[in-house]
N, CA, C, O and the ligand as a Tripos MOL2 file, in Angstrom:
@<TRIPOS>MOLECULE
protein
  277   275    70     0     0
PROTEIN
NO_CHARGES

@<TRIPOS>ATOM
      1 N          32.8780  -49.0140   20.4450 N.3       1 MET1
      2 CA         32.0810  -50.2230   20.1850 C.3       1 MET1
      3 C          31.1330  -49.9700   19.0040 C.2       1 MET1
      4 O          30.5340  -48.9030   18.8740 O.2       1 MET1
      5 N          31.0270  -50.9530   18.1880 N.am      2 CYS2
      6 CA         30.1530  -50.8240   17.0180 C.3       2 CYS2
      7 C          28.6950  -50.9370   17.4590 C.2       2 CYS2
      8 O          28.3200  -51.9260   18.0890 O.2       2 CYS2
      9 N          27.8670  -49.9390   17.1380 N.am      3 PRO3
     10 CA         26.4650  -49.9540   17.5560 C.3       3 PRO3
     11 C          25.6640  -51.0870   16.9230 C.2       3 PRO3
     12 O          24.6180  -51.4800   17.4400 O.2       3 PRO3
     13 N          26.1470  -51.5980   15.8320 N.am      4 THR4
     14 CA         25.3880  -52.6310   15.1360 C.3       4 THR4
     15 C          25.7200  -54.0250   15.6390 C.2       4 THR4
     16 O          24.8230  -54.7680   16.0390 O.2       4 THR4
     17 N          26.9690  -54.3820   15.6250 N.am      5 CYS5
     18 CA         27.3360  -55.7430   16.0020 C.3       5 CYS5
     19 C          27.9110  -55.7980   17.4060 C.2       5 CYS5
     20 O          28.2750  -56.8730   17.8840 O.2       5 CYS5
     21 N          27.9970  -54.6610   18.0700 N.am      6 LYS6
     22 CA         28.4490  -54.5870   19.4670 C.3       6 LYS6
     23 C          29.8700  -55.1010   19.6330 C.2       6 LYS6
     24 O          30.2750  -55.5050   20.7230 O.2       6 LYS6
     25 N          30.6090  -55.0810   18.5540 N.am      7 ARG7
     26 CA         31.9840  -55.5480   18.6800 C.3       7 ARG7
     27 C          32.8940  -54.3860   18.9810 C.2       7 ARG7
     28 O          32.6560  -53.2480   18.5770 O.2       7 ARG7
     29 N          33.9220  -54.7050   19.6890 N.am      8 LYS8
     30 CA         34.9000  -53.6720   20.0040 C.3       8 LYS8
     31 C          35.6730  -53.3020   18.7510 C.2       8 LYS8
     32 O          36.0450  -54.1630   17.9540 O.2       8 LYS8
     33 N          35.9030  -52.0270   18.5920 N.am      9 ILE9
     34 CA         36.6800  -51.5760   17.4520 C.3       9 ILE9
     35 C          38.0560  -51.1510   17.9460 C.2       9 ILE9
     36 O          38.1830  -50.3370   18.8610 O.2       9 ILE9
     37 N          39.0570  -51.7060   17.3370 N.am     10 ALA10
     38 CA         40.4150  -51.3800   17.7650 C.3      10 ALA10
     39 C          40.6830  -49.9000   17.5360 C.2      10 ALA10
     40 O          40.2270  -49.3080   16.5580 O.2      10 ALA10
     41 N          41.4250  -49.3290   18.4490 N.am     11 ILE11
     42 CA         41.7080  -47.8960   18.3530 C.3      11 ILE11
     43 C          42.4450  -47.5960   17.0490 C.2      11 ILE11
     44 O          42.1960  -46.5850   16.3940 O.2      11 ILE11
     45 N          43.3260  -48.4690   16.7020 N.am     12 SER12
     46 CA         44.0810  -48.2560   15.4660 C.3      12 SER12
     47 C          43.1450  -48.2820   14.2620 C.2      12 SER12
     48 O          43.3520  -47.5690   13.2800 O.2      12 SER12
     49 N          42.1170  -49.1150   14.3560 N.am     13 ALA13
     50 CA         41.1710  -49.1970   13.2480 C.3      13 ALA13
     51 C          40.2400  -47.9920   13.2650 C.2      13 ALA13
     52 O          39.7550  -47.5560   12.2210 O.2      13 ALA13
     53 N          39.9950  -47.4630   14.4500 N.am     14 LYS14
     54 CA         39.1010  -46.3170   14.5750 C.3      14 LYS14
     55 C          39.6910  -45.0820   13.9010 C.2      14 LYS14
     56 O          38.9770  -44.2760   13.3040 O.2      14 LYS14
     57 N          40.9850  -44.9570   14.0100 N.am     15 ALA15
     58 CA         41.6520  -43.7570   13.5270 C.3      15 ALA15
     59 C          41.3770  -43.5070   12.0510 C.2      15 ALA15
     60 O          41.0860  -42.3860   11.6320 O.2      15 ALA15
     61 N          41.4760  -44.5600   11.2900 N.am     16 ASN16
     62 CA         41.2570  -44.3660    9.8540 C.3      16 ASN16
     63 C          40.0410  -45.1400    9.3790 C.2      16 ASN16
     64 O          40.0230  -45.7210    8.2940 O.2      16 ASN16
     65 N          39.0220  -45.1270   10.2350 N.am     17 ASN17
     66 CA         37.8110  -45.8570    9.8930 C.3      17 ASN17
     67 C          36.7750  -44.8880    9.3140 C.2      17 ASN17
     68 O          36.2420  -44.0500   10.0410 O.2      17 ASN17
     69 N          36.4930  -44.9930    8.0420 N.am     18 PRO18
     70 CA         35.5280  -44.0740    7.4100 C.3      18 PRO18
     71 C          34.0980  -44.3960    7.7800 C.2      18 PRO18
     72 O          33.1780  -43.6470    7.4490 O.2      18 PRO18
     73 N          33.9110  -45.5140    8.4690 N.am     19 TYR19
     74 CA         32.5470  -45.9420    8.7990 C.3      19 TYR19
     75 C          32.1960  -45.7180   10.2580 C.2      19 TYR19
     76 O          31.1330  -46.1210   10.7300 O.2      19 TYR19
     77 N          33.1190  -45.0610   10.9660 N.am     20 LYS20
     78 CA         32.8600  -44.8850   12.3810 C.3      20 LYS20
     79 C          31.5480  -44.1360   12.6180 C.2      20 LYS20
     80 O          31.1670  -43.2950   11.8050 O.2      20 LYS20
     81 N          30.8580  -44.4270   13.7120 N.am     21 PRO21
     82 CA         31.3060  -45.2890   14.8230 C.3      21 PRO21
     83 C          31.1380  -46.7710   14.5480 C.2      21 PRO21
     84 O          31.2650  -47.5810   15.4660 O.2      21 PRO21
     85 N          30.8600  -47.1400   13.3350 N.am     22 PHE22
     86 CA         30.6780  -48.5530   13.0430 C.3      22 PHE22
     87 C          32.0090  -49.1820   12.6650 C.2      22 PHE22
     88 O          32.9740  -48.4880   12.3480 O.2      22 PHE22
     89 N          32.0420  -50.5090   12.7050 N.am     23 CYS23
     90 CA         33.2950  -51.1980   12.4530 C.3      23 CYS23
     91 C          33.5070  -51.4010   10.9670 C.2      23 CYS23
     92 O          34.6340  -51.6040   10.5150 O.2      23 CYS23
     93 N          32.4320  -51.3450   10.2130 N.am     24 SER24
     94 CA         32.5750  -51.6190    8.7830 C.3      24 SER24
     95 C          31.4160  -50.9990    8.0150 C.2      24 SER24
     96 O          30.4390  -50.5260    8.5960 O.2      24 SER24
     97 N          31.5500  -51.0130    6.7060 N.am     25 GLU25
     98 CA         30.4760  -50.4480    5.8920 C.3      25 GLU25
     99 C          29.1970  -51.2660    6.0520 C.2      25 GLU25
    100 O          28.0870  -50.7350    6.0100 O.2      25 GLU25
    101 N          29.3840  -52.5660    6.2370 N.am     26 ARG26
    102 CA         28.2300  -53.4440    6.3840 C.3      26 ARG26
    103 C          27.3800  -53.0130    7.5870 C.2      26 ARG26
    104 O          26.1610  -52.8730    7.4920 O.2      26 ARG26
    105 N          28.0700  -52.8070    8.7260 N.am     27 CYS27
    106 CA         27.3570  -52.4320    9.9380 C.3      27 CYS27
    107 C          26.7430  -51.0440    9.7860 C.2      27 CYS27
    108 O          25.6720  -50.7700   10.3270 O.2      27 CYS27
    109 N          27.4150  -50.1850    9.0590 N.am     28 ARG28
    110 CA         26.8870  -48.8400    8.8730 C.3      28 ARG28
    111 C          25.5810  -48.9100    8.0710 C.2      28 ARG28
    112 O          24.6030  -48.2360    8.3960 O.2      28 ARG28
    113 N          25.5840  -49.7200    7.0380 N.am     29 LEU29
    114 CA         24.3910  -49.8410    6.2110 C.3      29 LEU29
    115 C          23.2690  -50.5410    6.9660 C.2      29 LEU29
    116 O          22.0960  -50.1980    6.8160 O.2      29 LEU29
    117 N          23.6440  -51.5270    7.7790 N.am     30 VAL30
    118 CA         22.6400  -52.2320    8.5710 C.3      30 VAL30
    119 C          21.9520  -51.2630    9.5060 C.2      30 VAL30
    120 O          20.7280  -51.2730    9.6360 O.2      30 VAL30
    121 N          22.7450  -50.4210   10.1600 N.am     31 ASP31
    122 CA         22.1790  -49.4740   11.1120 C.3      31 ASP31
    123 C          21.3290  -48.4470   10.3830 C.2      31 ASP31
    124 O          20.2440  -48.0910   10.8420 O.2      31 ASP31
    125 N          21.8130  -47.9830    9.2710 N.am     32 LEU32
    126 CA         21.0590  -47.0000    8.4950 C.3      32 LEU32
    127 C          19.7370  -47.5990    8.0290 C.2      32 LEU32
    128 O          18.6930  -46.9490    8.0710 O.2      32 LEU32
    129 N          19.8030  -48.8320    7.5920 N.am     33 GLY33
    130 CA         18.5920  -49.4970    7.1390 C.3      33 GLY33
    131 C          17.6190  -49.6930    8.2760 C.2      33 GLY33
    132 O          16.4130  -49.5050    8.1100 O.2      33 GLY33
    133 N          18.1380  -50.0720    9.4370 N.am     34 ALA34
    134 CA         17.2830  -50.2850   10.5960 C.3      34 ALA34
    135 C          16.6540  -48.9770   11.0300 C.2      34 ALA34
    136 O          15.4930  -48.9350   11.4380 O.2      34 ALA34
    137 N          17.4290  -47.9140   10.9380 N.am     35 TRP35
    138 CA         16.9200  -46.6100   11.3500 C.3      35 TRP35
    139 C          15.7950  -46.1750   10.4140 C.2      35 TRP35
    140 O          14.7420  -45.7210   10.8620 O.2      35 TRP35
    141 N          16.0230  -46.3140    9.1430 N.am     36 LEU36
    142 CA         15.0030  -45.9280    8.1770 C.3      36 LEU36
    143 C          13.7710  -46.7990    8.3310 C.2      36 LEU36
    144 O          12.6370  -46.3270    8.2450 O.2      36 LEU36
    145 N          14.0150  -48.0740    8.5580 N.am     37 ASP37
    146 CA         12.9150  -49.0080    8.7110 C.3      37 ASP37
    147 C          12.0850  -48.6280    9.9190 C.2      37 ASP37
    148 O          10.8560  -48.6080    9.8540 O.2      37 ASP37
    149 N          12.7540  -48.3270   11.0250 N.am     38 GLY38
    150 CA         12.0570  -47.9710   12.2480 C.3      38 GLY38
    151 C          11.3410  -46.6450   12.1100 C.2      38 GLY38
    152 O          10.2580  -46.4600   12.6660 O.2      38 GLY38
    153 N          11.9310  -45.7280   11.3800 N.am     39 ALA39
    154 CA         11.3300  -44.4130   11.2240 C.3      39 ALA39
    155 C          10.0140  -44.5130   10.4740 C.2      39 ALA39
    156 O           9.1100  -43.6970   10.6550 O.2      39 ALA39
    157 N           9.9280  -45.5220    9.6360 N.am     40 HIS40
    158 CA          8.6840  -45.6860    8.8830 C.3      40 HIS40
    159 C           7.5940  -46.3250    9.7320 C.2      40 HIS40
    160 O           6.4040  -46.0840    9.5290 O.2      40 HIS40
    161 N           8.0210  -47.1370   10.6780 N.am     41 ARG41
    162 CA          7.0390  -47.8850   11.4640 C.3      41 ARG41
    163 C           6.6320  -47.1360   12.7290 C.2      41 ARG41
    164 O           5.4450  -46.9450   12.9910 O.2      41 ARG41
    165 N           7.6180  -46.7170   13.5040 N.am     42 ILE42
    166 CA          7.3120  -46.0270   14.7540 C.3      42 ILE42
    167 C           8.0280  -44.6940   14.7860 C.2      42 ILE42
    168 O           9.1430  -44.5620   14.2820 O.2      42 ILE42
    169 N           7.3830  -43.7120   15.3790 N.am     43 SER43
    170 CA          7.9910  -42.3890   15.4160 C.3      43 SER43
    171 C           8.7510  -42.1760   16.7080 C.2      43 SER43
    172 O           9.5160  -41.2200   16.8380 O.2      43 SER43
    173 N           8.5410  -43.0690   17.6660 N.am     44 ALA44
    174 CA          9.1880  -42.9010   18.9640 C.3      44 ALA44
    175 C          10.5250  -43.6320   18.9920 C.2      44 ALA44
    176 O          10.6640  -44.7270   18.4470 O.2      44 ALA44
    177 N          11.4960  -43.0090   19.6300 N.am     45 PRO45
    178 CA         12.7930  -43.6690   19.7900 C.3      45 PRO45
    179 C          12.6940  -44.8590   20.7210 C.2      45 PRO45
    180 O          11.7440  -44.9880   21.4940 O.2      45 PRO45
    181 N          13.6830  -45.7190   20.6360 N.am     46 ILE46
    182 CA         13.6450  -46.9600   21.4120 C.3      46 ILE46
    183 C          13.6150  -46.6800   22.9060 C.2      46 ILE46
    184 O          13.0010  -47.4220   23.6710 O.2      46 ILE46
    185 N          14.2800  -45.6090   23.3180 N.am     47 SER47
    186 CA         14.4040  -45.3290   24.7430 C.3      47 SER47
    187 C          13.0430  -45.0880   25.3880 C.2      47 SER47
    188 O          12.8940  -45.2880   26.5930 O.2      47 SER47
    189 N          12.0680  -44.6720   24.6250 N.am     48 GLU48
    190 CA         10.7650  -44.3800   25.2010 C.3      48 GLU48
    191 C          10.0230  -45.6450   25.6000 C.2      48 GLU48
    192 O           9.0000  -45.5880   26.2830 O.2      48 GLU48
    193 N          10.5360  -46.7660   25.1780 N.am     49 GLU49
    194 CA          9.8850  -48.0190   25.5530 C.3      49 GLU49
    195 C          10.0030  -48.2490   27.0460 C.2      49 GLU49
    196 O           9.2100  -48.9850   27.6340 O.2      49 GLU49
    197 N          10.9870  -47.6230   27.6540 N.am     50 ASP50
    198 CA         11.1500  -47.7770   29.0900 C.3      50 ASP50
    199 C           9.9780  -47.1410   29.8310 C.2      50 ASP50
    200 O           9.5780  -47.6290   30.8880 O.2      50 ASP50
    201 N           9.4330  -46.0790   29.2980 N.am     51 MET51
    202 CA          8.3210  -45.3960   29.9430 C.3      51 MET51
    203 C           7.0300  -46.1820   29.7790 C.2      51 MET51
    204 O           6.0370  -45.9160   30.4560 O.2      51 MET51
    205 N           7.0540  -47.1320   28.8940 N.am     52 ASP52
    206 CA          5.8620  -47.8870   28.5800 C.3      52 ASP52
    207 C           5.3550  -48.6640   29.7880 C.2      52 ASP52
    208 O           4.1590  -48.9250   29.9200 O.2      52 ASP52
    209 N           6.2680  -49.0230   30.6520 N.am     53 GLU53
    210 CA          5.8810  -49.8730   31.7780 C.3      53 GLU53
    211 C           4.9630  -49.1370   32.7390 C.2      53 GLU53
    212 O           4.0060  -49.7230   33.2460 O.2      53 GLU53
    213 N           5.2360  -47.8660   32.9990 N.am     54 GLY54
    214 CA          4.4530  -47.1390   33.9790 C.3      54 GLY54
    215 C           3.3010  -46.3750   33.3650 C.2      54 GLY54
    216 O           2.3630  -45.9910   34.0640 O.2      54 GLY54
    217 N           3.3640  -46.1500   32.0590 N.am     55 MET55
    218 CA          2.3130  -45.3520   31.4480 C.3      55 MET55
    219 C           1.4780  -46.1730   30.4770 C.2      55 MET55
    220 O           2.0020  -46.7300   29.5120 O.2      55 MET55
    221 N           0.1920  -46.2440   30.7320 N.am     56 PRO56
    222 CA         -0.6960  -46.9200   29.7850 C.3      56 PRO56
    223 C          -0.9160  -46.0540   28.5530 C.2      56 PRO56
    224 O          -1.8210  -45.2200   28.5200 O.2      56 PRO56
    225 N          -0.1040  -46.2530   27.5740 N.am     57 GLY57
    226 CA         -0.1740  -45.4210   26.3680 C.3      57 GLY57
    227 C          -1.4450  -45.6680   25.5900 C.2      57 GLY57
    228 O          -2.1420  -46.6610   25.7970 O.2      57 GLY57
    229 N          -1.7370  -44.7360   24.6810 N.am     58 PRO58
    230 CA         -2.9360  -44.8560   23.8470 C.3      58 PRO58
    231 C          -2.7860  -45.9380   22.7890 C.2      58 PRO58
    232 O          -1.8940  -45.8710   21.9430 O.2      58 PRO58
    233 N          -3.6300  -46.9000   22.8390 N.am     59 SER59
    234 CA         -3.7350  -47.9980   21.8750 C.3      59 SER59
    235 C          -2.4480  -48.2980   21.1330 C.2      59 SER59
    236 O          -2.3180  -48.0120   19.9430 O.2      59 SER59
    237 N          -1.4950  -48.8780   21.8550 N.am     60 ARG60
    238 CA         -0.2420  -49.2070   21.2020 C.3      60 ARG60
    239 C          -0.4020  -50.4140   20.2930 C.2      60 ARG60
    240 O           0.3900  -50.6390   19.3780 O.2      60 ARG60
    241 N          -1.4240  -51.1650   20.5640 N.am     61 ASP61
    242 CA         -1.6260  -52.3770   19.7690 C.3      61 ASP61
    243 C          -2.4250  -52.0810   18.4970 C.2      61 ASP61
    244 O          -2.4770  -52.9010   17.5800 O.2      61 ASP61
    245 N          -3.0360  -50.9190   18.4570 N.am     62 GLY62
    246 CA         -3.8130  -50.5630   17.2810 C.3      62 GLY62
    247 C          -2.9150  -50.3260   16.0850 C.2      62 GLY62
    248 O          -1.7150  -50.0950   16.2340 O.2      62 GLY62
    249 N          -3.4920  -50.3830   14.9090 N.am     63 ASP63
    250 CA         -2.6880  -50.1790   13.7110 C.3      63 ASP63
    251 C          -2.7950  -48.7440   13.2200 C.2      63 ASP63
    252 O          -2.2480  -48.4000   12.1730 O.2      63 ASP63
    253 N          -3.4990  -47.9060   13.9740 N.am     64 ASP64
    254 CA         -3.6030  -46.5030   13.5720 C.3      64 ASP64
    255 C          -2.6610  -45.6540   14.4100 C.2      64 ASP64
    256 O          -3.0730  -44.7600   15.1480 O.2      64 ASP64
    257 N          -1.3900  -45.9670   14.2670 N.am     65 THR65
    258 CA         -0.3950  -45.2490   15.0330 C.3      65 THR65
    259 C          -0.2720  -43.8040   14.5390 C.2      65 THR65
    260 O           0.0010  -43.5710   13.3620 O.2      65 THR65
    261 N          -0.4700  -42.8500   15.4280 N.am     66 PRO66
    262 CA         -0.3420  -41.4490   15.0270 C.3      66 PRO66
    263 C           1.1040  -41.0720   14.7900 C.2      66 PRO66
    264 O           2.0080  -41.7270   15.3090 O.2      66 PRO66
    265 N           1.3300  -40.0500   14.0310 N.am     67 GLY67
    266 CA          2.6920  -39.6150   13.7810 C.3      67 GLY67
    267 C           2.8700  -39.2170   12.3290 C.2      67 GLY67
    268 O           2.0200  -39.4660   11.4750 O.2      67 GLY67
    269 N           4.0050  -38.5910   12.0850 N.am     68 PRO68
    270 CA          4.3240  -38.1550   10.7150 C.3      68 PRO68
    271 C           4.5120  -39.3410    9.8120 C.2      68 PRO68
    272 O           5.0560  -40.3650   10.2260 O.2      68 PRO68
    273 N           4.0850  -39.2190    8.6280 N.am     69 ASN69
    274 CA          4.1910  -40.3540    7.7400 C.3      69 ASN69
    275 C           5.1550  -40.0970    6.5920 C.2      69 ASN69
    276 O           5.3550  -40.9690    5.7470 O.2      69 ASN69
    277 ZN         30.0430  -53.7850   13.4560 Zn       70 ZN70
@<TRIPOS>BOND
     1     1     2 1
     2     2     3 1
     3     3     4 2
     4     3     5 am
     5     5     6 1
     6     6     7 1
     7     7     8 2
     8     7     9 am
     9     9    10 1
    10    10    11 1
    11    11    12 2
    12    11    13 am
    13    13    14 1
    14    14    15 1
    15    15    16 2
    16    15    17 am
    17    17    18 1
    18    18    19 1
    19    19    20 2
    20    19    21 am
    21    21    22 1
    22    22    23 1
    23    23    24 2
    24    23    25 am
    25    25    26 1
    26    26    27 1
    27    27    28 2
    28    27    29 am
    29    29    30 1
    30    30    31 1
    31    31    32 2
    32    31    33 am
    33    33    34 1
    34    34    35 1
    35    35    36 2
    36    35    37 am
    37    37    38 1
    38    38    39 1
    39    39    40 2
    40    39    41 am
    41    41    42 1
    42    42    43 1
    43    43    44 2
    44    43    45 am
    45    45    46 1
    46    46    47 1
    47    47    48 2
    48    47    49 am
    49    49    50 1
    50    50    51 1
    51    51    52 2
    52    51    53 am
    53    53    54 1
    54    54    55 1
    55    55    56 2
    56    55    57 am
    57    57    58 1
    58    58    59 1
    59    59    60 2
    60    59    61 am
    61    61    62 1
    62    62    63 1
    63    63    64 2
    64    63    65 am
    65    65    66 1
    66    66    67 1
    67    67    68 2
    68    67    69 am
    69    69    70 1
    70    70    71 1
    71    71    72 2
    72    71    73 am
    73    73    74 1
    74    74    75 1
    75    75    76 2
    76    75    77 am
    77    77    78 1
    78    78    79 1
    79    79    80 2
    80    79    81 am
    81    81    82 1
    82    82    83 1
    83    83    84 2
    84    83    85 am
    85    85    86 1
    86    86    87 1
    87    87    88 2
    88    87    89 am
    89    89    90 1
    90    90    91 1
    91    91    92 2
    92    91    93 am
    93    93    94 1
    94    94    95 1
    95    95    96 2
    96    95    97 am
    97    97    98 1
    98    98    99 1
    99    99   100 2
   100    99   101 am
   101   101   102 1
   102   102   103 1
   103   103   104 2
   104   103   105 am
   105   105   106 1
   106   106   107 1
   107   107   108 2
   108   107   109 am
   109   109   110 1
   110   110   111 1
   111   111   112 2
   112   111   113 am
   113   113   114 1
   114   114   115 1
   115   115   116 2
   116   115   117 am
   117   117   118 1
   118   118   119 1
   119   119   120 2
   120   119   121 am
   121   121   122 1
   122   122   123 1
   123   123   124 2
   124   123   125 am
   125   125   126 1
   126   126   127 1
   127   127   128 2
   128   127   129 am
   129   129   130 1
   130   130   131 1
   131   131   132 2
   132   131   133 am
   133   133   134 1
   134   134   135 1
   135   135   136 2
   136   135   137 am
   137   137   138 1
   138   138   139 1
   139   139   140 2
   140   139   141 am
   141   141   142 1
   142   142   143 1
   143   143   144 2
   144   143   145 am
   145   145   146 1
   146   146   147 1
   147   147   148 2
   148   147   149 am
   149   149   150 1
   150   150   151 1
   151   151   152 2
   152   151   153 am
   153   153   154 1
   154   154   155 1
   155   155   156 2
   156   155   157 am
   157   157   158 1
   158   158   159 1
   159   159   160 2
   160   159   161 am
   161   161   162 1
   162   162   163 1
   163   163   164 2
   164   163   165 am
   165   165   166 1
   166   166   167 1
   167   167   168 2
   168   167   169 am
   169   169   170 1
   170   170   171 1
   171   171   172 2
   172   171   173 am
   173   173   174 1
   174   174   175 1
   175   175   176 2
   176   175   177 am
   177   177   178 1
   178   178   179 1
   179   179   180 2
   180   179   181 am
   181   181   182 1
   182   182   183 1
   183   183   184 2
   184   183   185 am
   185   185   186 1
   186   186   187 1
   187   187   188 2
   188   187   189 am
   189   189   190 1
   190   190   191 1
   191   191   192 2
   192   191   193 am
   193   193   194 1
   194   194   195 1
   195   195   196 2
   196   195   197 am
   197   197   198 1
   198   198   199 1
   199   199   200 2
   200   199   201 am
   201   201   202 1
   202   202   203 1
   203   203   204 2
   204   203   205 am
   205   205   206 1
   206   206   207 1
   207   207   208 2
   208   207   209 am
   209   209   210 1
   210   210   211 1
   211   211   212 2
   212   211   213 am
   213   213   214 1
   214   214   215 1
   215   215   216 2
   216   215   217 am
   217   217   218 1
   218   218   219 1
   219   219   220 2
   220   219   221 am
   221   221   222 1
   222   222   223 1
   223   223   224 2
   224   223   225 am
   225   225   226 1
   226   226   227 1
   227   227   228 2
   228   227   229 am
   229   229   230 1
   230   230   231 1
   231   231   232 2
   232   231   233 am
   233   233   234 1
   234   234   235 1
   235   235   236 2
   236   235   237 am
   237   237   238 1
   238   238   239 1
   239   239   240 2
   240   239   241 am
   241   241   242 1
   242   242   243 1
   243   243   244 2
   244   243   245 am
   245   245   246 1
   246   246   247 1
   247   247   248 2
   248   247   249 am
   249   249   250 1
   250   250   251 1
   251   251   252 2
   252   251   253 am
   253   253   254 1
   254   254   255 1
   255   255   256 2
   256   255   257 am
   257   257   258 1
   258   258   259 1
   259   259   260 2
   260   259   261 am
   261   261   262 1
   262   262   263 1
   263   263   264 2
   264   263   265 am
   265   265   266 1
   266   266   267 1
   267   267   268 2
   268   267   269 am
   269   269   270 1
   270   270   271 1
   271   271   272 2
   272   271   273 am
   273   273   274 1
   274   274   275 1
   275   275   276 2
@<TRIPOS>SUBSTRUCTURE
     1 MET1         2 RESIDUE 1 A MET
     2 CYS2         6 RESIDUE 1 A CYS
     3 PRO3        10 RESIDUE 1 A PRO
     4 THR4        14 RESIDUE 1 A THR
     5 CYS5        18 RESIDUE 1 A CYS
     6 LYS6        22 RESIDUE 1 A LYS
     7 ARG7        26 RESIDUE 1 A ARG
     8 LYS8        30 RESIDUE 1 A LYS
     9 ILE9        34 RESIDUE 1 A ILE
    10 ALA10       38 RESIDUE 1 A ALA
    11 ILE11       42 RESIDUE 1 A ILE
    12 SER12       46 RESIDUE 1 A SER
    13 ALA13       50 RESIDUE 1 A ALA
    14 LYS14       54 RESIDUE 1 A LYS
    15 ALA15       58 RESIDUE 1 A ALA
    16 ASN16       62 RESIDUE 1 A ASN
    17 ASN17       66 RESIDUE 1 A ASN
    18 PRO18       70 RESIDUE 1 A PRO
    19 TYR19       74 RESIDUE 1 A TYR
    20 LYS20       78 RESIDUE 1 A LYS
    21 PRO21       82 RESIDUE 1 A PRO
    22 PHE22       86 RESIDUE 1 A PHE
    23 CYS23       90 RESIDUE 1 A CYS
    24 SER24       94 RESIDUE 1 A SER
    25 GLU25       98 RESIDUE 1 A GLU
    26 ARG26      102 RESIDUE 1 A ARG
    27 CYS27      106 RESIDUE 1 A CYS
    28 ARG28      110 RESIDUE 1 A ARG
    29 LEU29      114 RESIDUE 1 A LEU
    30 VAL30      118 RESIDUE 1 A VAL
    31 ASP31      122 RESIDUE 1 A ASP
    32 LEU32      126 RESIDUE 1 A LEU
    33 GLY33      130 RESIDUE 1 A GLY
    34 ALA34      134 RESIDUE 1 A ALA
    35 TRP35      138 RESIDUE 1 A TRP
    36 LEU36      142 RESIDUE 1 A LEU
    37 ASP37      146 RESIDUE 1 A ASP
    38 GLY38      150 RESIDUE 1 A GLY
    39 ALA39      154 RESIDUE 1 A ALA
    40 HIS40      158 RESIDUE 1 A HIS
    41 ARG41      162 RESIDUE 1 A ARG
    42 ILE42      166 RESIDUE 1 A ILE
    43 SER43      170 RESIDUE 1 A SER
    44 ALA44      174 RESIDUE 1 A ALA
    45 PRO45      178 RESIDUE 1 A PRO
    46 ILE46      182 RESIDUE 1 A ILE
    47 SER47      186 RESIDUE 1 A SER
    48 GLU48      190 RESIDUE 1 A GLU
    49 GLU49      194 RESIDUE 1 A GLU
    50 ASP50      198 RESIDUE 1 A ASP
    51 MET51      202 RESIDUE 1 A MET
    52 ASP52      206 RESIDUE 1 A ASP
    53 GLU53      210 RESIDUE 1 A GLU
    54 GLY54      214 RESIDUE 1 A GLY
    55 MET55      218 RESIDUE 1 A MET
    56 PRO56      222 RESIDUE 1 A PRO
    57 GLY57      226 RESIDUE 1 A GLY
    58 PRO58      230 RESIDUE 1 A PRO
    59 SER59      234 RESIDUE 1 A SER
    60 ARG60      238 RESIDUE 1 A ARG
    61 ASP61      242 RESIDUE 1 A ASP
    62 GLY62      246 RESIDUE 1 A GLY
    63 ASP63      250 RESIDUE 1 A ASP
    64 ASP64      254 RESIDUE 1 A ASP
    65 THR65      258 RESIDUE 1 A THR
    66 PRO66      262 RESIDUE 1 A PRO
    67 GLY67      266 RESIDUE 1 A GLY
    68 PRO68      270 RESIDUE 1 A PRO
    69 ASN69      274 RESIDUE 1 A ASN
    70 ZN70       277 GROUP 0 **** ****
């Protein structure tokens, strides 16, 4: 499955797909762009948002987000 557009990728297309795991160059660039964009804004991976519910994190609404810049 393509991580960007969530479309199924045919096995035959996967075999000679230079953009895998994406379905196309477009989706690959979109994902790369999103990753770079996110890396600049937040340092935490998306999965950590699940922990947000039980843990009152330090000033998530503040604009002084700590982390590597
Ligand atoms: Zn795709």
